[in-house]
C-alpha positions in Angstrom: 59.8 69.7 49.1 62.4 69.3 51.8 65.0 68.0 49.3 64.3 70.9 46.8 64.8 73.4 49.6 68.0 71.7 50.7 69.4 71.8 47.2 68.7 75.4 46.7 69.7 76.4 50.3 73.2 75.0 49.8 73.5 75.8 46.1 73.8 72.2 45.1 73.6 71.3 41.5 74.1 67.6 40.7 72.8 64.4 39.1 70.3 62.3 40.9 71.8 59.0 42.1 70.7 55.6 43.1 68.8 56.5 46.3 66.7 59.4 47.7 69.4 60.1 50.3 72.4 60.5 48.1 73.4 62.9 45.3 76.5 63.1 43.2 77.9 66.5 42.5 79.4 67.6 39.2 82.8 67.5 41.0 82.0 63.9 42.0 81.4 64.7 45.7 78.7 62.6 47.1 76.0 64.4 49.1 74.2 62.5 51.9 70.9 63.7 53.2 69.4 62.1 56.3 66.8 63.0 58.9 68.2 64.2 62.2 66.5 63.5 65.6 66.4 65.9 68.6 68.3 64.8 71.7 70.0 62.0 69.8 73.6 61.9 68.7 74.3 61.4 65.0 77.8 60.0 64.4 79.1 60.1 60.8 82.3 59.6 59.0 83.3 61.7 56.0 86.2 62.9 53.9 86.7 65.3 51.0 84.5 63.2 48.7 81.5 63.1 51.0 79.3 65.9 52.4 76.6 65.2 55.0 73.4 67.1 55.6 71.0 66.5 58.5 67.4 67.7 58.1 65.7 68.2 61.5 62.0 68.1 61.9 60.1 71.4 62.2 59.7 72.9 65.6 56.6 74.8 66.7 57.6 76.1 70.2 59.0 79.4 71.3 62.3 77.9 72.4 65.1 77.7 69.8 67.3 74.7 69.3 71.0 74.2 70.1 73.3 72.4 67.8 76.4 70.6 69.2 79.1 69.3 66.9 82.4 67.7 68.1 85.2 65.7 66.6 88.5 64.4 68.0 90.1 63.7 64.6 89.7 67.1 62.8 92.9 69.1 62.3 93.5 72.8 61.8 95.0 72.5 58.3 92.0 70.6 57.0 89.1 71.5 59.2 85.5 70.5 59.3 83.0 73.0 58.0 79.7 73.1 59.8 76.8 75.1 58.2 73.4 75.5 59.9 70.9 76.8 57.5 67.4 78.2 58.0 65.0 79.9 55.6 66.3 83.4 56.2 69.7 83.0 57.8 72.9 80.8 57.7 75.6 80.4 60.3 78.8 78.4 60.0 82.0 77.6 61.9 85.0 75.3 61.7 86.2 72.4 63.8 88.8 72.7 65.3 87.2 76.0 66.3 89.9 78.6 66.1 90.1 81.7 68.3 92.9 84.3 67.6 94.9 85.3 70.7 96.8 88.5 70.1 98.5 89.1 66.8 100.3 85.8 66.2 98.7 83.1 68.5 95.5 81.2 68.4 93.7 78.5 70.4 91.7 75.5 69.1 88.6 73.8 70.5 87.3 70.4 69.3 83.9 70.7 71.0 81.5 73.3 69.7 77.9 74.3 70.1 75.7 77.2 69.0 72.1 78.2 69.6 70.2 78.6 66.4 68.4 81.9 66.4 64.6 81.4 66.3 63.4 82.4 62.8 60.1 83.5 64.3 61.5 86.1 66.6 59.3 88.8 65.0 56.2 86.9 66.2 57.8 86.2 69.6 58.5 89.8 70.2 54.8 90.7 69.5 53.4 88.4 72.2 53.4 89.0 75.9 55.6 87.0 78.3 52.6 85.1 79.7 51.4 84.1 76.2 54.9 82.9 75.4 55.2 80.8 78.5 51.7 79.3 78.1 52.1 78.4 74.4 53.9 75.2 73.8 53.2 74.8 70.1 51.9 77.1 67.4 52.4 77.7 63.8 53.5 81.2 64.8 56.7 79.6 66.1 57.5 77.4 63.2 61.3 76.9 62.8 63.2 74.5 60.5 66.9 74.1 60.1 69.5 71.9 58.4 73.0 71.0 59.5 75.7 70.4 56.8 79.1 69.0 57.5 82.0 68.8 55.1 85.8 68.6 55.1 88.7 68.9 52.6 90.6 66.1 54.3 91.3 63.0 52.2 91.2 60.8 55.3 88.0 59.9 57.0 87.0 62.0 60.0 84.5 61.0 62.6 82.0 63.7 63.6 79.2 63.7 66.2 76.1 66.0 65.9 73.4 66.6 68.4 70.5 69.0 68.4 68.3 69.7 71.4 65.7 72.3 72.5 67.1 75.2 74.5 65.2 75.0 77.8 64.6 78.1 79.9 65.2 80.3 76.9 62.5 82.8 78.0 63.6 83.9 81.5 61.3 85.2 84.2 61.8 88.1 86.6 63.3 87.3 90.0 64.2 83.7 89.0 67.7 82.5 89.3 69.1 80.6 86.3 72.3 78.7 85.9 74.1 77.6 82.7 77.5 76.6 81.5 79.5 78.2 78.7 82.9 77.7 77.1 84.9 79.7 74.6 83.5 77.5 71.8 80.0 77.1 73.2 78.2 80.4 73.8 74.7 80.6 75.4 72.0 83.2 75.3 68.5 83.7 76.7 65.6 86.0 76.0 64.0 88.4 78.4 60.6 90.0 77.5 59.7 93.3 79.0 56.4 93.5 80.8 54.0 96.3 80.0 54.8 98.5 83.0 58.5 97.7 83.2 60.9 100.6 82.5 64.3 99.3 83.7 65.7 95.9 84.8 69.1 95.0 86.2 70.7 91.7 85.4 72.7 90.4 88.3 75.4 87.8 87.3 77.6 85.6 89.5 80.0 82.8 88.8 82.0 80.5 91.3 85.1 80.4 89.1 87.6 82.8 87.7 87.1 82.1 84.0 87.0 85.3 82.0 83.5 85.8 80.5 82.1 88.3 78.0 78.4 89.2 78.6 76.3 91.1 76.1 72.8 92.5 76.0 71.6 92.6 72.4 68.4 93.5 70.6 66.0 90.5 70.2 66.5 90.1 66.5 68.5 87.7 64.4 71.4 87.3 63.9 72.9 87.1 67.4 76.5 88.1 67.9 77.6 85.3 70.2 81.2 84.6 69.2 84.4 85.9 70.8 85.2 87.8 67.6 81.9 89.7 67.3 80.1 89.8 70.7 81.2 93.5 71.0 79.6 94.5 67.8 76.0 95.0 69.1 74.3 96.2 72.3 76.0 96.5 75.7 78.8 94.3 76.8 81.2 93.8 79.7 83.8 91.4 80.9 83.3 89.6 84.2 84.8 86.8 86.3 82.9 86.3 89.5 80.4 89.1 89.5 78.7 91.5 87.1 75.6 93.6 86.6 74.0 95.2 83.6 71.2 97.8 83.8 68.8 97.6 80.8 66.4 100.3 79.8 63.2 99.5 77.9 63.8 102.5 75.7 66.9 100.9 74.3 65.3 97.4 73.7 61.7 98.0 73.1 60.3 94.4 73.0 63.0 92.6 75.0 66.7 91.6 74.7 69.0 88.6 74.3 71.4 88.1 77.2 74.5 86.5 75.7 77.3 84.6 77.5 80.6 83.3 76.2 83.9 82.4 77.9 87.1 84.0 76.7 89.9 81.7 75.6 92.2 83.1 78.3 92.1 85.5 81.3 94.1 88.3 79.6 91.2 90.7 79.6 90.0 89.9 83.1 93.1 89.4 85.2 95.7 92.1 85.9 98.4 89.6 86.9 98.0 87.7 83.6 98.4 91.0 81.8 101.5 91.9 83.7 103.1 88.5 83.1 102.3 88.6 79.4 103.7 92.1 79.0 106.8 91.2 80.9 107.4 88.0 79.0 106.9 85.7 82.0 103.8 84.2 80.5 103.6 83.1 76.8 100.3 82.7 75.1 100.2 79.2 73.5 97.6 77.0 71.9 97.2 74.8 75.0 94.8 76.0 77.6 93.1 74.4 80.6 89.4 73.8 80.7 87.5 77.0 79.9 84.1 75.9 81.1 82.4 78.4 83.4 79.2 78.0 85.4 77.2 81.2 85.3 74.2 82.2 87.4 72.0 85.2 86.7 68.8 86.8 87.8 66.8 89.6 86.2 65.3 92.0 88.7 63.2 95.1 88.2 65.2 98.2 88.8 64.1 101.6 89.9 62.1 103.6 87.4 62.7 107.3 86.7 59.8 108.1 89.0 61.2 106.0 91.8 64.3 108.3 91.8 62.4 111.2 93.2 62.0 109.7 96.7 65.7 109.1 97.5 66.6 112.4 95.8 64.1 114.4 97.7 65.0 112.7 101.0 68.7 113.5 100.6 67.9 117.1 99.5 65.6 117.3 102.5 68.3 116.2 104.8 70.7 118.7 103.2 68.1 121.4 103.7 67.7 120.5 107.4 71.5 120.6 107.9 71.5 123.9 106.1 69.0 125.4 108.4 70.7 124.0 111.5 74.0 125.5 110.3 72.4 128.8 109.7 71.0 128.6 113.2 74.4 127.9 114.7 75.9 130.8 112.8 73.2 133.1 114.1 73.5 131.9 117.7 77.3 132.1 117.7 77.2 135.6 116.0 74.9 137.0 118.7 75.9 135.0 121.8 79.4 133.7 121.0 82.9 135.1 121.3 82.1 138.1 119.2 79.0 139.3 121.0 80.8 142.2 122.6 82.9 143.1 119.6 80.3 143.5 116.8 79.1 146.9 117.9 82.5 148.4 118.4 83.8 150.8 115.8 86.5 149.8 113.4 89.8 151.1 115.0 92.1 150.1 112.2 94.3 152.7 110.8 94.9 152.5 107.1 98.5 152.1 106.5 99.9 152.3 103.0 102.4 149.5 103.4 102.3 147.8 100.0 105.9 148.8 99.2 107.3 148.5 102.7 109.7 145.6 103.5 111.6 144.6 106.6 115.1 145.9 106.8 118.1 143.8 107.7 118.0 144.9 111.4 114.3 143.8 111.7 115.1 140.5 110.0 118.0 139.8 112.4 115.9 140.7 115.4 113.3 138.1 114.2 115.9 135.5 113.7 117.5 136.1 117.1 114.3 136.3 119.2 113.5 132.9 120.7 109.9 133.7 121.6 107.9 135.6 119.0 104.5 137.2 119.2 101.9 138.0 116.5 102.5 141.7 116.7 106.2 141.3 115.7 105.2 139.7 112.3 102.0 141.5 111.5 103.3 145.0 110.7 101.9 145.2 107.1 98.1 144.4 107.3 97.1 146.0 104.0 99.7 144.2 102.0 98.8 140.9 103.7 95.1 141.3 103.0 95.8 141.8 99.3 98.1 138.7 99.3 95.3 136.8 101.0 92.7 137.8 98.3 95.1 136.5 95.7 94.2 133.0 96.8 90.6 133.6 95.9 91.4 135.0 92.4 93.8 132.1 91.7 91.3 129.5 92.7 88.6 131.1 90.6 90.8 131.3 87.6 92.1 127.8 88.0 88.5 126.5 88.5 87.3 128.0 85.2 90.1 126.8 83.0 90.4 123.4 84.7 86.7 122.6 84.8 85.7 123.4 81.2 88.0 120.8 79.5 87.1 118.3 82.2 83.4 118.6 81.5 84.1 118.3 77.7 86.2 115.2 78.2 83.9 113.2 80.5 80.9 114.1 78.3 82.9 112.5 75.4 83.5 109.4 77.5 79.8 109.1 78.3 78.9 109.4 74.6 81.4 106.7 73.8 79.8 104.4 76.4 76.3 105.1 75.1 77.3 104.7 71.5 79.6 101.7 71.7 78.0 99.8 74.6 81.4 99.1 76.0 80.9 99.0 79.7 84.6 98.2 80.4 85.4 101.9 79.7 84.2 103.1 83.0 84.6 101.6 86.5 81.1 101.9 87.8 79.6 100.1 90.8 77.2 98.3 88.3 75.2 96.7 91.2 74.1 100.2 92.2 74.3 102.4 89.1 71.0 104.2 88.2 70.9 105.8 84.8 69.2 109.1 84.1 69.4 111.9 81.6 71.9 109.9 79.5 74.2 109.3 82.4 75.0 105.7 83.2 75.5 106.3 86.9 73.4 109.3 87.9 73.3 108.6 91.7 77.0 109.0 92.1 76.8 112.4 90.3 73.8 113.6 92.3 75.3 112.7 95.7 77.9 115.4 95.2 75.3 118.2 95.6 76.3 118.5 99.3 79.7 119.9 98.3 78.0 122.6 96.2 75.4 123.6 98.7 77.7 123.6 101.8 80.5 125.3 99.8 78.2 128.1 98.9 77.0 128.3 102.6 80.6 128.6 103.8 81.2 131.5 101.5 78.1 133.2 102.8 79.2 132.6 106.4 82.6 134.1 105.7 81.0 137.0 103.8 78.6 137.6 106.8 81.5 137.5 109.2 83.6 139.8 107.0 80.8 142.4 106.8 79.6 142.4 110.4 82.7 141.9 112.5 85.0 144.9 112.5 88.7 144.5 112.0 90.5 145.9 115.1 94.2 146.9 115.1 96.5 145.4 117.6 94.1 142.7 119.1 93.3 139.2 118.1 94.5 137.2 115.2 94.6 139.3 112.0 91.6 138.2 109.8 92.5 137.5 106.2 89.4 136.3 104.5 90.8 135.6 101.0 91.9 132.1 102.0 88.5 131.3 103.5 86.8 132.4 100.3 89.2 130.2 98.3 88.4 127.2 100.6 84.6 127.7 99.9 85.1 128.0 96.2 87.3 124.9 96.3 84.6 122.9 98.1 82.1 123.9 95.3 84.5 122.9 92.5 85.3 119.7 94.2 81.6 118.8 94.0 81.5 119.7 90.3 84.7 117.8 89.5 83.8 114.8 91.6 80.5 114.6 89.7 82.4 114.8 86.4 84.8 112.0 87.5 81.8 109.8 88.3 80.3 110.3 84.9 83.0 107.8 83.8 85.4 106.8 86.6 88.6 105.4 85.3 92.4 105.7 85.6 92.6 108.4 83.0 90.4 110.9 84.9 90.9 110.0 88.5 92.8 113.2 89.1 89.6 115.2 88.4 88.3 113.7 91.7 91.4 114.5 93.7 92.9 117.8 92.4 90.8 120.1 94.5 91.1 117.8 97.4 94.8 118.5 97.2 94.1 122.2 97.0 91.8 122.2 100.0 94.3 120.2 102.1 97.1 122.7 101.2 94.8 125.7 101.8 94.0 124.4 105.3 97.6 124.1 106.2 98.4 127.5 104.7 95.6 129.1 106.7 96.8 127.6 109.9 100.3 128.9 109.3 99.0 132.3 108.3 97.1 132.7 111.6 100.4 133.2 113.5 102.6 134.4 110.6 100.6 137.0 108.8 103.4 138.9 107.1 105.6 135.9 106.2 103.0 133.5 104.9 103.6 131.9 101.5 102.1 133.7 98.6 99.3 132.5 96.4 101.7 132.4 93.4 104.2 130.1 95.2 101.4 127.9 96.6 99.6 127.3 93.3 102.9 126.8 91.4 103.7 124.0 93.8 100.2 122.6 93.6 100.4 122.6 89.8 103.6 120.6 90.0 102.0 118.2 92.5 99.0 117.6 90.2 101.4 117.1 87.3 103.4 114.5 89.3 100.1 112.9 90.4 99.1 112.6 86.7 102.4 110.9 85.8 102.2 108.6 88.8 98.6 107.6 88.0 99.3 106.8 84.3 102.7 105.2 84.9 102.9 104.0 88.5 106.4 102.6 88.1 108.6 102.3 91.1 111.0 104.8 89.6 108.2 107.4 89.6 107.7 106.7 93.3 111.4 107.0 94.1 111.8 110.2 92.1 108.8 111.6 94.0 110.3 110.5 97.3 113.5 112.3 96.6 111.8 115.4 95.5 109.3 115.4 98.4 112.1 114.9 101.0 113.9 117.9 99.4 110.7 120.0 99.6 110.2 119.0 103.2 113.7 120.2 104.1 113.2 123.5 102.2 109.9 124.1 103.9 111.4 123.3 107.3 114.2 125.8 106.8 111.6 128.3 105.5 109.5 127.8 108.7 112.4 127.8 111.1 114.0 131.0 109.6 110.5 132.7 109.3 110.7 132.8 105.5 114.2 134.4 105.5 116.2 131.3 104.5 119.1 133.1 102.8 119.5 135.5 105.7 119.2 132.7 108.2 122.0 130.7 106.6 124.1 133.8 106.3 123.7 134.4 110.0 124.8 130.8 110.7 127.8 131.4 108.4 128.8 134.5 110.3 128.6 132.7 113.6 130.8 130.0 112.2 133.4 132.6 111.2 133.2 134.2 114.6 133.2 131.2 116.9 134.2 128.2 114.7 132.5 124.8 114.6 131.3 124.7 118.2 128.4 123.1 119.9 126.8 126.5 120.4 127.0 127.3 116.7 124.7 124.4 115.8 122.4 124.7 118.8 119.0 125.9 117.5 118.0 129.3 118.7 114.3 128.4 118.6 114.4 125.0 120.3 110.6 124.4 120.4 110.2 125.3 116.8 113.2 123.1 115.9 111.8 120.1 117.8 108.3 120.5 116.2 109.9 120.6 112.8 111.8 117.4 113.5 108.6 115.7 114.6 106.8 116.9 111.5 109.6 115.6 109.2 109.6 112.2 111.0 105.8 112.0 110.5 106.2 112.7 106.8 109.0 110.1 106.4 106.7 107.6 108.2 103.9 108.4 105.7 106.3 108.0 102.8 107.3 104.5 104.1 103.7 103.6 104.7 102.8 104.5 101.2 105.7 102.5 99.8 104.5 99.5 101.8 101.0 99.9 100.4 102.4 100.2 96.9 104.5 97.0 97.3 101.3 95.0 97.8 99.3 96.9 95.2 97.0 98.3 97.9 97.1 101.9 96.7 97.6 104.1 93.7 99.8 107.1 93.4 97.0 109.7 93.4 95.4 108.3 96.6 98.9 108.1 98.2 99.5 111.7 97.4 96.1 112.7 98.9 97.1 110.7 102.0 100.3 112.8 102.3 98.5 116.1 101.9 95.5 115.3 104.1 97.8 113.8 106.7 99.8 117.0 106.9 96.6 119.0 107.2 95.4 116.8 110.0 98.7 116.9 111.8 98.9 120.7 111.4 95.4 121.1 112.8 96.1 118.8 115.8 99.5 120.5 116.4 97.8 123.9 116.3 95.1 122.9 118.8 97.7 121.3 121.1 99.9 124.4 121.0 97.0 126.6 121.9 96.3 124.5 124.9 99.9 124.3 125.9 100.1 128.1 125.8 97.0 128.2 128.0 94.7 129.5 125.3 91.1 128.4 125.6 89.0 126.8 122.9 85.9 128.8 122.4 82.5 127.1 122.3 82.3 127.6 118.5 85.5 125.7 117.9 84.5 122.9 120.3 81.1 122.5 118.6 82.4 122.6 115.1 85.3 120.4 116.0 83.1 117.7 117.5 80.7 117.8 114.5 83.6 117.5 112.0 85.1 114.5 114.0 81.7 112.8 114.0 81.2 113.3 110.3 84.7 112.3 109.4 84.4 109.1 111.5 81.2 108.1 109.7 82.6 109.1 106.3 85.8 107.0 106.8 83.8 103.8 107.4 82.2 104.2 104.0 85.3 105.5 102.2 87.6 102.6 102.9 85.0 100.0 101.9 85.4 100.4 98.2 83.0 99.0 95.6 85.3 99.8 92.7 89.0 100.1 92.0 90.5 101.2 88.7 94.0 99.8 89.4 92.8 96.3 88.2 90.9 95.1 85.2 87.2 96.0 84.8 86.2 92.4 85.6 88.2 92.4 88.8 86.7 95.7 89.8 83.2 94.3 89.3 84.0 91.6 91.8 84.0 94.4 94.4 80.7 95.8 93.3 78.1 96.2 96.1 74.4 96.6 96.3 72.8 99.9 97.3 72.8 100.5 101.1 70.7 103.6 101.5 67.2 104.2 100.1 67.9 101.5 97.4 69.5 104.3 95.5 72.8 105.2 97.1 75.8 102.9 97.7 78.6 103.3 100.2 80.6 105.7 98.1 77.4 107.9 97.7 77.2 107.9 101.5 80.8 109.0 101.6 79.9 111.9 99.4 76.8 112.8 101.5 78.8 112.6 104.8 82.2 114.1 103.7 80.6 117.3 102.4 79.4 118.3 105.9 82.7 117.0 107.3 84.6 119.4 105.2 82.2 122.2 105.9 82.5 121.7 109.7 86.3 121.5 109.4 86.4 124.8 107.6 84.1 126.3 110.2 86.5 125.0 112.9 89.4 126.8 111.2 87.3 129.9 110.9 86.4 130.0 114.6 89.6 128.4 116.0 91.1 131.6 117.4 87.9 133.4 118.3 88.9 133.2 122.0 91.7 135.7 121.3 89.4 138.4 119.8 90.2 140.8 122.7 93.8 139.6 123.4 96.5 142.1 122.5 98.7 140.8 119.7 101.9 141.1 121.8 100.4 138.5 124.1 99.6 136.0 121.3 102.5 133.6 120.8 103.8 132.5 117.5 104.0 128.7 116.9 
C-alpha cells in the first residue's frame, strides 16, 4: 500500500524493475524508495538519472516532525529539489536555498530545514491543552510523510537527510522557550487557548542582532514560514533583540502558530544598514555571515476587556478628584483671593468706539522716544484690542475643525490597514504595553489623553466664570483680554484629541498630529505674556496663525526629509525671524517708523556713538539675551541632530517651548525687579505646575518607542507597563502633563492679579 501511495503521490508511472526498492521511469530515470528513520541521518548520492524517496514510519503523537536536508555540492544552476509529501499537502524547496535580496541580488544557503505541518491539526484544535500534553500516542494524531530528492545535475551530488520530532511544539503559558532559527530554517510552535483566556501576549527576546520576522498565524495548514510568504497570513513584525505580540482569542479561535525565521540580511531591521545601502556604501552580495539567531519567548496571559475597567476607573477617579480640587481652588481664590474686594464693584468702563482709531505720527514718536513706558500709554483702544483678542478663539476653532477631520480619517485608515494586513511594522507602538480594545491596537495610549479634554474644558469654564463675575475696570490693572485664554483652553482640548489620533498609529508620517497644537499652545503662552504689557501693539491673530501655519509646514518637511540642508534653511529663516521680532518688540511694533527715526538721526548727527546708542537700554539688553538663548538652542539642536538624538519636529517643539518658558521666567523676574508682588494664586499655581512638569519630564524623556529608526530597533526600547499594569511611562506623561499645562495656564491667568487695583500709569511695560 505504501508503494502504491508513493507512486500516485508523486505522479510516477513506470515499469517495475528488479527489486522492490527501485523503479525505472519511462524516461529511464531510476526511482529509489527506501525507509527513513527518525533521528538518523540518511546520506545519499544522486544525479539526473536517479531520484530518491524516503518513506518515514507513521507518527501518532501531537508533535509534528522536522525535516533537515543539506548538501555541500549542490549548485544554483542545477539545484536539488526536495519534496515533502503528505496525504493532503505537499511542500518543496531547492538546495541551494535561494532568497531574493532586492531586485537583482540573491543569497544562497546550503543547509535547510522545515517543519512538516501536522496533518491532524483539525483534531488537535478540538482537544484541550491538557489532553494534548497528556496524550503521547493516538490514532487521532496519525501523520505520515515522504521525502523525495532529485536533481538535473549529470554529476553525482551528495545529500544528507534527517527527520526528527519537533519537541516543545505545544507551548505552555508562563514557560520560557528557546530555539534557533536561520534564514533557511524556520521554526514554529503551537499555542492552544484555554477555556477562559481572552488575550495573551507573546514576549520575545534575542541576545543577537540578527533580523527576524515573527508571525502569528491561524492553526491550520499550510504554514507560511518562508521569507517570501511569512507576511501573507496573520500578524507579523520584524525584531532584533526584543518584540511582543498581543493575540486575541477572537482572531484565533482555537489557537495559533508562532512562526520565527531569520532575514537574509539586516536591511529591514537596521537603520544604519539602510542608509549605507541607499548611499552606495554597502553593496548587497551573495556572501553573508552566519544568520543563526537564538530566540527566547514566553506566552503570558494579558489583561482581558473586563480587566481594563479597574485602571480606567482609577485614572478617571484621580482626574475627578483633581477636578474637584481645582474647582475648590477657584472658589477659594474667587472669594478670598486678590479679587475679593473687586467683584462687587460696578463696571466703570466707558465704551469707546475706537475700532477705526489709530495712533498718529506724534504719538508713535513719543512712544519711540520715551525710555520708560507704562501700560496706560499703550492701552488706549480697549474695544479694538478685545475684538482682536477674540479673533484668536475663532481662529483656533476654525483650524481645529478643518485640521482634525482629515486627521481622524487618516489614522482610522491606518488602523484598518493594520487590522486587515496584520503588518505590525506600520505603527510604532510600545508592544510590551499595548492593550487592544474597540478595534484599536493600543487603546491605553488613546485613553490616557482624556486629561487634556477634561482639564481643557475646565480651564474654559474658569475663564468664562472669571469673565462673567469680575468686572472690567478702566484705568486700573492689566487689561483683561479673554480671547487668548479661551483659545488656550480649546487648544488643550484639541491637543488631547490629536494626541489620541496620533497614538492610534504612531509613525513618522503622522507625528506632527501630536505636536501641532503643542506648537500653538507654546506660541499662545508667549503672545499672552507679551499682550499683558502691550495691549494695543500685540501681534494679531492673522499674523500669529500665518506664522504658525508656516512653522507646521516646515515641521512636516523636516520630519519627512530630515536632511541637513532642511535644518540649515530653517536656521537661516529662524535667525531672520528672530531679528525681525526683536526689531518689532524694540520699536513697539512700529519697525518702519523706528528705522525712519534712526535714519533721521543719522542725517542730523552723522554716524556717532549716540546715534547707535539704544534709547531703551533695558529692553535692548533683554532682547540680546533672548537672541543669545535662541542661538544656543539652535546650536544644541544641531548637536543633537549630528548624533541622531532628535528629530526635526521635537527640535522645533523644544525651540517654541523653550521660548515660552524663558518668556514666563523673564516676566516673573521683571515683576519682582519692579517690586511687584506675586499673589497667592500665582504662587500656588506656579508651584503646582512646576511639580507636575518635573514629574512629567521624568517619564517624557524615558522613551519606549522612537520612529526615527526601524520598527525592529524601536521595539528594542519597548518597556513593560509601570502603572496599574495598564499604563506605560508615556501614558504617565499624558496623565501628568495635562494638569501641568492646566496649572501653567492658570498661572498665566492669575499672574498679574496683584495689580488689580494699581493705576495703569504705575504699571511698567517690559
